[in-house]
TORKOLVO-764937 format. One record per atom (N, C-alpha, C): y, z negated, x negated; atom name; residue number from 0. Coordinates in nm, 4 decimals. Each point is the difference from the previous one (the first is absolute). Layout:
+----------+----------+----------+----+-----+
!        y !        z !        x ! at !   i !
+----------+----------+----------+----+-----+
!        Y !        Z !        X ! CA ! NUM !
...
+----------+----------+----------+----+-----+
***
This chain:
+----------+----------+----------+----+-----+
!        y !        z !        x ! at !   i !
+----------+----------+----------+----+-----+
!  -1.1603 !   6.4828 !  16.6234 !  N !   0 !
!   0.0763 !   0.0233 !  -0.1150 ! CA !   0 !
!  -0.0560 !   0.1337 !  -0.0575 !  C !   0 !
!   0.0867 !   0.1009 !  -0.0256 !  N !   1 !
!  -0.0370 !   0.1251 !  -0.0615 ! CA !   1 !
!   0.0603 !   0.0259 !  -0.1270 !  C !   1 !
!  -0.0788 !   0.0401 !  -0.1012 !  N !   2 !
!   0.0550 !   0.0301 !  -0.1238 ! CA !   2 !
!   0.0618 !   0.1397 !  -0.0072 !  C !   2 !
!   0.0937 !   0.0201 !  -0.0769 !  N !   3 !
!   0.0613 !   0.1405 !  -0.0029 ! CA !   3 !
!  -0.1003 !   0.0913 !  -0.0778 !  C !   3 !
!  -0.0994 !  -0.0502 !  -0.0529 !  N !   4 !
!  -0.0941 !   0.0881 !  -0.0722 ! CA !   4 !
!  -0.1124 !   0.0444 !   0.0996 !  C !   4 !
!  -0.0254 !  -0.0522 !   0.1075 !  N !   5 !
!  -0.0984 !   0.0364 !   0.1002 ! CA !   5 !
!   0.0461 !   0.0960 !   0.1006 !  C !   5 !
!  -0.0541 !   0.1171 !  -0.0071 !  N !   6 !
!   0.0242 !   0.1028 !   0.0925 ! CA !   6 !
!  -0.0453 !  -0.0240 !   0.1426 !  C !   6 !
!  -0.1235 !  -0.0333 !   0.0086 !  N !   7 !
!  -0.0747 !  -0.0103 !   0.1250 ! CA !   7 !
!  -0.1162 !  -0.1080 !  -0.0094 !  C !   7 !
!  -0.0266 !  -0.0695 !   0.0965 !  N !   8 !
!  -0.0955 !  -0.1032 !   0.0127 ! CA !   8 !
!  -0.0853 !   0.0364 !   0.1146 !  C !   8 !
!  -0.1481 !   0.0045 !  -0.0108 !  N !   9 !
!  -0.0803 !   0.0224 !   0.1071 ! CA !   9 !
!  -0.0954 !  -0.1128 !  -0.0004 !  C !   9 !
!  -0.0425 !  -0.0373 !   0.1238 !  N !  10 !
!  -0.0984 !  -0.1024 !   0.0186 ! CA !  10 !
!  -0.1251 !   0.0580 !   0.0565 !  C !  10 !
!  -0.0995 !  -0.0186 !  -0.0491 !  N !  11 !
!  -0.1347 !   0.0398 !   0.0594 ! CA !  11 !
!  -0.1070 !  -0.1039 !   0.0053 !  C !  11 !
!  -0.0048 !  -0.0679 !   0.1172 !  N !  12 !
!  -0.0929 !  -0.1173 !   0.0260 ! CA !  12 !
!  -0.1375 !   0.0523 !  -0.0041 !  C !  12 !
!  -0.0897 !  -0.0765 !  -0.0584 !  N !  13 !
!  -0.1457 !   0.0317 !  -0.0007 ! CA !  13 !
!  -0.0702 !  -0.1210 !   0.0370 !  C !  13 !
!  -0.0169 !  -0.0214 !   0.1264 !  N !  14 !
!  -0.0534 !  -0.1247 !   0.0694 ! CA !  14 !
!  -0.1356 !  -0.0355 !  -0.0413 !  C !  14 !
!  -0.0884 !   0.1083 !  -0.0347 !  N !  15 !
!  -0.1424 !  -0.0356 !  -0.0358 ! CA !  15 !
!  -0.0265 !  -0.0055 !  -0.1478 !  C !  15 !
!   0.1031 !   0.0400 !  -0.0821 !  N !  16 !
!  -0.0288 !   0.0158 !  -0.1440 ! CA !  16 !
!  -0.0506 !  -0.1339 !  -0.0538 !  C !  16 !
!   0.0595 !  -0.1188 !   0.0516 !  N !  17 !
!  -0.0364 !  -0.1419 !  -0.0550 ! CA !  17 !
!  -0.1538 !  -0.0141 !   0.0215 !  C !  17 !
!  -0.0428 !   0.0374 !   0.1289 !  N !  18 !
!  -0.1403 !  -0.0217 !   0.0264 ! CA !  18 !
!  -0.0883 !   0.0954 !  -0.0815 !  C !  18 !
!   0.0471 !   0.1225 !  -0.0319 !  N !  19 !
!  -0.0755 !   0.0915 !  -0.0822 ! CA !  19 !
!  -0.0143 !  -0.0655 !  -0.1322 !  C !  19 !
!   0.1077 !  -0.0506 !  -0.0698 !  N !  20 !
!   0.0086 !  -0.0537 !  -0.1289 ! CA !  20 !
!  -0.1016 !  -0.1208 !  -0.0110 !  C !  20 !
!  -0.0183 !  -0.0839 !   0.1093 !  N !  21 !
!  -0.1008 !  -0.0966 !   0.0007 ! CA !  21 !
!  -0.1384 !   0.0479 !   0.0105 !  C !  21 !
!  -0.0100 !   0.1122 !   0.0720 !  N !  22 !
!  -0.1387 !   0.0646 !   0.0077 ! CA !  22 !
!  -0.0493 !   0.0402 !  -0.1307 !  C !  22 !
!   0.0975 !   0.0540 !  -0.0743 !  N !  23 !
!  -0.0378 !   0.0712 !  -0.1399 ! CA !  23 !
!  -0.0143 !  -0.0914 !  -0.1047 !  C !  23 !
!   0.0586 !  -0.1162 !   0.0149 !  N !  24 !
!  -0.0023 !  -0.1185 !  -0.1040 ! CA !  24 !
!  -0.1296 !  -0.0222 !  -0.0568 !  C !  24 !
!  -0.0125 !  -0.0130 !  -0.1300 !  N !  25 !
!   0.1072 !   0.0174 !  -0.1019 ! CA !  25 !
!  -0.0232 !   0.1466 !  -0.0761 !  C !  25 !
!  -0.0460 !   0.0962 !   0.0857 !  N !  26 !
!  -0.0114 !   0.1236 !  -0.0728 ! CA !  26 !
!   0.1046 !   0.0984 !   0.0591 !  C !  26 !
!   0.1204 !  -0.0366 !  -0.0383 !  N !  27 !
!   0.1151 !   0.0648 !   0.0525 ! CA !  27 !
!   0.0145 !   0.1519 !  -0.0494 !  C !  27 !
!  -0.0599 !   0.0269 !  -0.1134 !  N !  28 !
!   0.0028 !   0.1422 !  -0.0485 ! CA !  28 !
!  -0.0625 !   0.0930 !   0.0899 !  C !  28 !
!  -0.1033 !  -0.0568 !   0.0875 !  N !  29 !
!  -0.0594 !   0.0902 !   0.0900 ! CA !  29 !
!   0.0952 !   0.0427 !   0.1164 !  C !  29 !
!   0.1186 !  -0.0590 !   0.0031 !  N !  30 !
!   0.1052 !   0.0368 !   0.1089 ! CA !  30 !
!   0.0844 !   0.1192 !  -0.0488 !  C !  30 !
!  -0.0152 !   0.0600 !  -0.1128 !  N !  31 !
!   0.0919 !   0.0986 !  -0.0483 ! CA !  31 !
!  -0.0100 !   0.1290 !   0.0886 !  C !  31 !
!  -0.1120 !   0.0318 !   0.0492 !  N !  32 !
!   0.0050 !   0.1217 !   0.0805 ! CA !  32 !
!   0.0837 !  -0.0247 !   0.1349 !  C !  32 !
!  -0.0311 !  -0.1208 !   0.0579 !  N !  33 !
!   0.0758 !  -0.0408 !   0.1193 ! CA !  33 !
!   0.1447 !   0.0120 !  -0.0194 !  C !  33 !
!   0.0491 !  -0.0819 !  -0.0997 !  N !  34 !
!   0.1418 !  -0.0241 !  -0.0346 ! CA !  34 !
!   0.0622 !   0.1483 !  -0.0274 !  C !  34 !
!  -0.0648 !   0.0783 !  -0.0784 !  N !  35 !
!   0.0497 !   0.1317 !  -0.0245 ! CA !  35 !
!   0.0172 !   0.0850 !   0.1151 !  C !  35 !
!  -0.0831 !  -0.0042 !   0.1048 !  N !  36 !
!   0.0208 !   0.0745 !   0.1081 ! CA !  36 !
!   0.0839 !  -0.0699 !   0.1103 !  C !  36 !
!  -0.0169 !  -0.1151 !   0.0127 !  N !  37 !
!   0.0823 !  -0.0756 !   0.1088 ! CA !  37 !
!   0.1511 !  -0.0078 !  -0.0336 !  C !  37 !
!   0.0265 !  -0.0108 !  -0.1303 !  N !  38 !
!   0.1454 !  -0.0067 !  -0.0467 ! CA !  38 !
!   0.0296 !   0.1205 !  -0.0782 !  C !  38 !
!  -0.0447 !   0.1213 !   0.0353 !  N !  39 !
!   0.0278 !   0.1254 !  -0.0645 ! CA !  39 !
!   0.1549 !   0.0307 !   0.0012 !  C !  39 !
!   0.0643 !  -0.0494 !   0.1044 !  N !  40 !
!   0.1473 !   0.0194 !   0.0173 ! CA !  40 !
!   0.0807 !  -0.0607 !  -0.1178 !  C !  40 !
!  -0.0787 !  -0.0932 !  -0.0705 !  N !  41 !
!   0.0843 !  -0.0773 !  -0.1056 ! CA !  41 !
!   0.0225 !   0.1043 !  -0.1222 !  C !  41 !
!  -0.0620 !   0.1233 !   0.0017 !  N !  42 !
!   0.0260 !   0.0921 !  -0.0983 ! CA !  42 !
!   0.1583 !   0.0341 !  -0.0030 !  C !  42 !
!   0.0651 !  -0.0222 !   0.1153 !  N !  43 !
!   0.1418 !   0.0391 !   0.0078 ! CA !  43 !
!   0.0912 !  -0.1174 !  -0.0120 !  C !  43 !
!  -0.0498 !  -0.1075 !  -0.0436 !  N !  44 !
!   0.0751 !  -0.1265 !  -0.0266 ! CA !  44 !
!   0.0071 !  -0.0288 !  -0.1472 !  C !  44 !
!   0.1009 !  -0.0844 !  -0.0345 !  N !  45 !
!   0.0238 !  -0.0384 !  -0.1311 ! CA !  45 !
!  -0.0474 !  -0.1455 !  -0.0205 !  C !  45 !
!   0.0032 !  -0.0845 !   0.0974 !  N !  46 !
!  -0.0453 !  -0.1469 !  -0.0123 ! CA !  46 !
!  -0.0734 !  -0.0432 !   0.1283 !  C !  46 !
!  -0.0749 !  -0.1028 !  -0.0192 !  N !  47 !
!  -0.0661 !  -0.0614 !   0.0983 ! CA !  47 !
!   0.0105 !  -0.1523 !  -0.0072 !  C !  47 !
!   0.0184 !  -0.0785 !   0.1061 !  N !  48 !
!   0.0176 !  -0.1459 !   0.0059 ! CA !  48 !
!  -0.1246 !  -0.0385 !   0.0670 !  C !  48 !
!  -0.0803 !  -0.0855 !  -0.0663 !  N !  49 !
!  -0.1280 !  -0.0656 !   0.0615 ! CA !  49 !
!   0.0510 !  -0.1172 !   0.0707 !  C !  49 !
!   0.0052 !  -0.0018 !   0.1241 !  N !  50 !
!   0.0577 !  -0.1076 !   0.0871 ! CA !  50 !
!  -0.0922 !  -0.1048 !   0.0494 !  C !  50 !
!  -0.1264 !  -0.0091 !  -0.0503 !  N !  51 !
!  -0.1047 !  -0.0826 !   0.0463 ! CA !  51 !
!  -0.0791 !  -0.0510 !  -0.1201 !  C !  51 !
!  -0.0369 !  -0.1312 !   0.0066 !  N !  52 !
!  -0.0719 !  -0.0469 !  -0.1174 ! CA !  52 !
!  -0.1384 !   0.0687 !  -0.0170 !  C !  52 !
!  -0.0519 !   0.0565 !   0.1014 !  N !  53 !
!  -0.1236 !   0.0643 !  -0.0159 ! CA !  53 !
!   0.0110 !   0.1335 !  -0.0876 !  C !  53 !
!   0.1238 !   0.0628 !   0.0261 !  N !  54 !
!   0.0222 !   0.1351 !  -0.0571 ! CA !  54 !
!   0.0001 !  -0.0082 !  -0.1579 !  C !  54 !
!   0.0342 !  -0.1045 !  -0.0571 !  N !  55 !
!   0.0100 !  -0.0174 !  -0.1425 ! CA !  55 !
!  -0.1550 !   0.0231 !  -0.0712 !  C !  55 !
!  -0.0850 !  -0.0308 !   0.0919 !  N !  56 !
!  -0.1406 !  -0.0069 !  -0.0565 ! CA !  56 !
!  -0.0329 !   0.1627 !  -0.0181 !  C !  56 !
!   0.0595 !   0.0937 !   0.0532 !  N !  57 !
!  -0.0319 !   0.1357 !  -0.0165 ! CA !  57 !
!   0.1345 !   0.0781 !  -0.0651 !  C !  57 !
!   0.0691 !  -0.0841 !  -0.0660 !  N !  58 !
!   0.1149 !   0.0600 !  -0.0729 ! CA !  58 !
!  -0.0439 !   0.1043 !  -0.1039 !  C !  58 !
!  -0.1109 !  -0.0207 !  -0.0669 !  N !  59 !
!  -0.0468 !   0.0951 !  -0.0983 ! CA !  59 !
!  -0.0546 !   0.1240 !   0.0583 !  C !  59 !
!  -0.0527 !  -0.0161 !   0.1257 !  N !  60 !
!  -0.0527 !   0.1044 !   0.0692 ! CA !  60 !
!   0.1185 !   0.1002 !   0.0457 !  C !  60 !
!   0.1151 !  -0.0593 !   0.0415 !  N !  61 !
!   0.1185 !   0.0773 !   0.0185 ! CA !  61 !
!   0.0561 !   0.0626 !  -0.1209 !  C !  61 !
!  -0.0082 !  -0.0623 !  -0.1040 !  N !  62 !
!   0.0482 !   0.0419 !  -0.1456 ! CA !  62 !
!  -0.0802 !   0.1274 !  -0.0339 !  C !  62 !
!  -0.1315 !  -0.0093 !   0.0205 !  N !  63 !
!  -0.0933 !   0.1159 !  -0.0212 ! CA !  63 !
!   0.0173 !   0.1124 !   0.0863 !  C !  63 !
!   0.0270 !  -0.0193 !   0.1402 !  N !  64 !
!   0.0073 !   0.0997 !   0.0899 ! CA !  64 !
!   0.1386 !   0.0644 !  -0.0138 !  C !  64 !
!   0.1015 !  -0.0925 !  -0.0287 !  N !  65 !
!   0.1386 !   0.0658 !  -0.0130 ! CA !  65 !
!   0.0794 !  -0.0428 !  -0.1120 !  C !  65 !
!  -0.0376 !   0.0515 !  -0.1263 !  N !  66 !
!   0.0440 !  -0.0519 !  -0.1273 ! CA !  66 !
!   0.1479 !   0.0214 !  -0.0201 !  C !  66 !
!   0.0574 !   0.0829 !   0.0855 !  N !  67 !
!   0.1626 !   0.0330 !  -0.0188 ! CA !  67 !
!   0.0711 !  -0.1077 !   0.0731 !  C !  67 !
!  -0.0549 !  -0.0763 !   0.0734 !  N !  68 !
!   0.0695 !  -0.1083 !   0.0972 ! CA !  68 !
!   0.0276 !  -0.1313 !  -0.0736 !  C !  68 !
!   0.1171 !  -0.0485 !  -0.0008 !  N !  69 !
!   0.0383 !  -0.1365 !  -0.0419 ! CA !  69 !
!  -0.0532 !  -0.0981 !   0.1040 !  C !  69 !
!  -0.0835 !  -0.0994 !  -0.0260 !  N !  70 !
!  -0.0486 !  -0.0974 !   0.0805 ! CA !  70 !
!   0.0547 !  -0.1331 !  -0.0026 !  C !  70 !
!   0.0415 !  -0.0599 !   0.1027 !  N !  71 !
!   0.0690 !  -0.1312 !   0.0057 ! CA !  71 !
!  -0.0873 !  -0.0959 !   0.0812 !  C !  71 !
!  -0.0131 !  -0.1180 !  -0.0351 !  N !  72 !
!  -0.0679 !  -0.1005 !   0.0754 ! CA !  72 !
!   0.0708 !  -0.1428 !  -0.0085 !  C !  72 !
!  -0.0296 !  -0.0832 !   0.0873 !  N !  73 !
!   0.0742 !  -0.1326 !  -0.0107 ! CA !  73 !
!  -0.0822 !  -0.1044 !  -0.0766 !  C !  73 !
!  -0.1070 !   0.0367 !  -0.0709 !  N !  74 !
!  -0.0859 !  -0.1080 !  -0.0680 ! CA !  74 !
!   0.0829 !  -0.0938 !  -0.0980 !  C !  74 !
!   0.0810 !   0.0588 !  -0.0776 !  N !  75 !
!   0.0817 !  -0.0812 !  -0.0931 ! CA !  75 !
!   0.0715 !  -0.1101 !   0.0752 !  C !  75 !
!   0.0774 !   0.0386 !   0.1001 !  N !  76 !
!   0.0783 !  -0.0866 !   0.0756 ! CA !  76 !
!  -0.0854 !  -0.1245 !   0.0754 !  C !  76 !
!  -0.1173 !   0.0515 !   0.0505 !  N !  77 !
!  -0.0875 !  -0.0898 !   0.0631 ! CA !  77 !
!  -0.0579 !  -0.1020 !  -0.1075 !  C !  77 !
!  -0.0355 !   0.0619 !  -0.1145 !  N !  78 !
!  -0.0615 !  -0.0877 !  -0.1174 ! CA !  78 !
!   0.0972 !  -0.1072 !  -0.0453 !  C !  78 !
!   0.1376 !   0.0384 !  -0.0146 !  N !  79 !
!   0.1049 !  -0.0854 !  -0.0354 ! CA !  79 !
!   0.0251 !  -0.1221 !   0.0933 !  C !  79 !
!  -0.0112 !   0.0411 !   0.1322 !  N !  80 !
!   0.0226 !  -0.1051 !   0.1139 ! CA !  80 !
!  -0.1121 !  -0.0818 !  -0.0097 !  C !  80 !
!  -0.1195 !   0.0415 !  -0.0152 !  N !  81 !
!  -0.1225 !  -0.0951 !   0.0058 ! CA !  81 !
!   0.0186 !  -0.0828 !  -0.1287 !  C !  81 !
!   0.0405 !   0.0441 !  -0.1141 !  N !  82 !
!   0.0116 !  -0.0754 !  -0.1221 ! CA !  82 !
!   0.1073 !  -0.1096 !   0.0230 !  C !  82 !
!   0.0956 !   0.0403 !   0.0719 !  N !  83 !
!   0.1140 !  -0.0961 !   0.0222 ! CA !  83 !
!  -0.0377 !  -0.1130 !   0.0897 !  C !  83 !
!  -0.1065 !   0.0182 !   0.0957 !  N !  84 !
!  -0.0351 !  -0.0983 !   0.0955 ! CA !  84 !
!  -0.1159 !  -0.0723 !  -0.0621 !  C !  84 !
!  -0.0774 !   0.0557 !  -0.0921 !  N !  85 !
!  -0.1184 !  -0.0768 !  -0.0530 ! CA !  85 !
!   0.0363 !  -0.1245 !  -0.0922 !  C !  85 !
!  -0.0614 !  -0.1022 !   0.0099 !  N !  86 !
!   0.0244 !  -0.1205 !  -0.0835 ! CA !  86 !
!  -0.0381 !   0.0348 !  -0.1427 !  C !  86 !
!   0.0979 !  -0.0411 !  -0.0964 !  N !  87 !
!  -0.0262 !   0.0335 !  -0.1320 ! CA !  87 !
!  -0.1096 !  -0.1028 !  -0.0536 !  C !  87 !
!  -0.0845 !   0.0550 !  -0.0818 !  N !  88 !
!  -0.1049 !  -0.0598 !  -0.0660 ! CA !  88 !
!  -0.0203 !   0.0523 !  -0.1430 !  C !  88 !
!  -0.0211 !  -0.0815 !  -0.0903 !  N !  89 !
!  -0.0273 !   0.0459 !  -0.1384 ! CA !  89 !
!  -0.1576 !   0.0085 !  -0.0187 !  C !  89 !
!  -0.0723 !  -0.0521 !   0.0967 !  N !  90 !
!  -0.1519 !   0.0133 !  -0.0112 ! CA !  90 !
!  -0.0583 !   0.1142 !   0.0846 !  C !  90 !
!  -0.0363 !   0.1018 !  -0.0497 !  N !  91 !
!  -0.0337 !   0.1164 !   0.0688 ! CA !  91 !
!  -0.1281 !  -0.0280 !   0.0754 !  C !  91 !
!  -0.0847 !  -0.1048 !  -0.0485 !  N !  92 !
!  -0.1233 !  -0.0289 !   0.0696 ! CA !  92 !
!   0.0266 !  -0.0754 !   0.1328 !  C !  92 !
!   0.1309 !  -0.0405 !   0.0188 !  N !  93 !
!   0.0228 !  -0.0626 !   0.1266 ! CA !  93 !
!   0.0556 !   0.1028 !   0.0975 !  C !  93 !
!   0.0221 !   0.1240 !  -0.0394 !  N !  94 !
!   0.0550 !   0.0890 !   0.0942 ! CA !  94 !
!  -0.1012 !   0.0571 !   0.0871 !  C !  94 !
!   0.0290 !   0.0304 !   0.1193 !  N !  95 !
!  -0.1007 !   0.0468 !   0.0951 ! CA !  95 !
!   0.0573 !   0.1250 !   0.0804 !  C !  95 !
!  -0.0873 !   0.1055 !   0.0127 !  N !  96 !
!   0.0229 !   0.1118 !   0.0752 ! CA !  96 !
!  -0.0713 !  -0.0088 !   0.1219 !  C !  96 !
!   0.0581 !  -0.0021 !   0.1198 !  N !  97 !
!  -0.0641 !   0.0170 !   0.1224 ! CA !  97 !
!  -0.0005 !   0.1339 !   0.0685 !  C !  97 !
!  -0.0781 !   0.0713 !   0.0291 !  N !  98 !
!   0.0114 !   0.1248 !   0.0715 ! CA !  98 !
!  -0.0333 !  -0.0163 !   0.1467 !  C !  98 !
!   0.0776 !   0.0349 !   0.0797 !  N !  99 !
!  -0.0114 !   0.0040 !   0.1460 ! CA !  99 !
!  -0.0044 !   0.1332 !   0.0639 !  C !  99 !
!  -0.1083 !   0.0398 !   0.0357 !  N ! 100 !
!  -0.0285 !   0.1373 !   0.0458 ! CA ! 100 !
!  -0.0166 !   0.0242 !   0.1456 !  C ! 100 !
!   0.0355 !   0.1110 !   0.0484 !  N ! 101 !
!  -0.0270 !   0.0403 !   0.1350 ! CA ! 101 !
!  -0.1481 !   0.0391 !   0.0057 !  C ! 101 !
!  -0.0530 !  -0.0067 !   0.1274 !  N ! 102 !
!  -0.1430 !   0.0499 !   0.0268 ! CA ! 102 !
!  -0.1061 !  -0.1217 !  -0.0436 !  C ! 102 !
!  -0.1083 !   0.0266 !   0.0560 !  N ! 103 !
!  -0.1168 !  -0.0903 !  -0.0380 ! CA ! 103 !
!  -0.0712 !   0.0488 !  -0.1020 !  C ! 103 !
!  -0.0618 !  -0.1006 !  -0.0739 !  N ! 104 !
!  -0.1038 !   0.0269 !  -0.1043 ! CA ! 104 !
!   0.0585 !   0.1147 !  -0.1033 !  C ! 104 !
!   0.1352 !  -0.0120 !  -0.0328 !  N ! 105 !
!   0.0444 !   0.0968 !  -0.1112 ! CA ! 105 !
!   0.0416 !  -0.0726 !  -0.1177 !  C ! 105 !
!  -0.0443 !  -0.1228 !  -0.0316 !  N ! 106 !
!   0.0370 !  -0.0813 !  -0.1115 ! CA ! 106 !
!  -0.0374 !   0.0750 !  -0.1229 !  C ! 106 !
!  -0.1208 !   0.0530 !  -0.0132 !  N ! 107 !
!  -0.0361 !   0.0651 !  -0.1284 ! CA ! 107 !
!   0.0715 !   0.1307 !  -0.0348 !  C ! 107 !
!   0.0283 !   0.0709 !   0.1222 !  N ! 108 !
!   0.0701 !   0.1279 !  -0.0103 ! CA ! 108 !
!   0.1359 !  -0.0217 !  -0.0544 !  C ! 108 !
!   0.0746 !  -0.1018 !   0.0516 !  N ! 109 !
!   0.1283 !  -0.0337 !  -0.0493 ! CA ! 109 !
!   0.0140 !  -0.0596 !  -0.1326 !  C ! 109 !
!  -0.1029 !  -0.0791 !  -0.0388 !  N ! 110 !
!  -0.0067 !  -0.0569 !  -0.1336 ! CA ! 110 !
!  -0.0210 !   0.1253 !  -0.0986 !  C ! 110 !
!  -0.0783 !   0.0890 !   0.0421 !  N ! 111 !
!  -0.0150 !   0.1092 !  -0.0997 ! CA ! 111 !
!   0.1326 !   0.0795 !  -0.0175 !  C ! 111 !
!   0.0756 !   0.0047 !   0.1072 !  N ! 112 !
!   0.1244 !   0.0690 !  -0.0102 ! CA ! 112 !
!   0.1024 !  -0.0799 !  -0.1028 !  C ! 112 !
!  -0.0087 !  -0.1287 !   0.0333 !  N ! 113 !
!   0.0743 !  -0.0899 !  -0.0935 ! CA ! 113 !
!  -0.0456 !   0.0262 !  -0.1530 !  C ! 113 !
!  -0.1229 !  -0.0175 !  -0.0163 !  N ! 114 !
!  -0.0382 !   0.0160 !  -0.1448 ! CA ! 114 !
!   0.0307 !   0.1399 !  -0.0619 !  C ! 114 !
!   0.0058 !   0.1029 !   0.0850 !  N ! 115 !
!   0.0508 !   0.1255 !  -0.0513 ! CA ! 115 !
!   0.1349 !   0.0099 !  -0.0415 !  C ! 115 !
!   0.0916 !  -0.1052 !   0.0466 !  N ! 116 !
!   0.1330 !   0.0068 !  -0.0258 ! CA ! 116 !
!   0.0428 !  -0.0820 !  -0.1072 !  C ! 116 !
!  -0.1126 !  -0.0803 !  -0.0611 !  N ! 117 !
!   0.0327 !  -0.0729 !  -0.1191 ! CA ! 117 !
!   0.0258 !   0.0864 !  -0.1302 !  C ! 117 !
+----------+----------+----------+----+-----+
***
């Protein structure tokens, strides 16, 4: 589906970016130099779609590196879907968050990322 408002769409896969995000977590601001250089072509673009759940973790880095770009991600849709599937409870103490992470011995690292998002 193409909108009449979109002149051109380009796709630039970055296979290793998710692993780099995991390596930098939770100090994503340290990725600014890498993002600025690796994605320098974005200076010629108006918008960026973050198509991976990892990428939203460095959304602010992209905003800093490319302040002129409108950034889109799917987090709101994912959050709404999770809420629609979660059982309703009025007791917040009964709610549970379980984080399932890739890699061994990364629990503390991912928990610190979660805490930074609160």
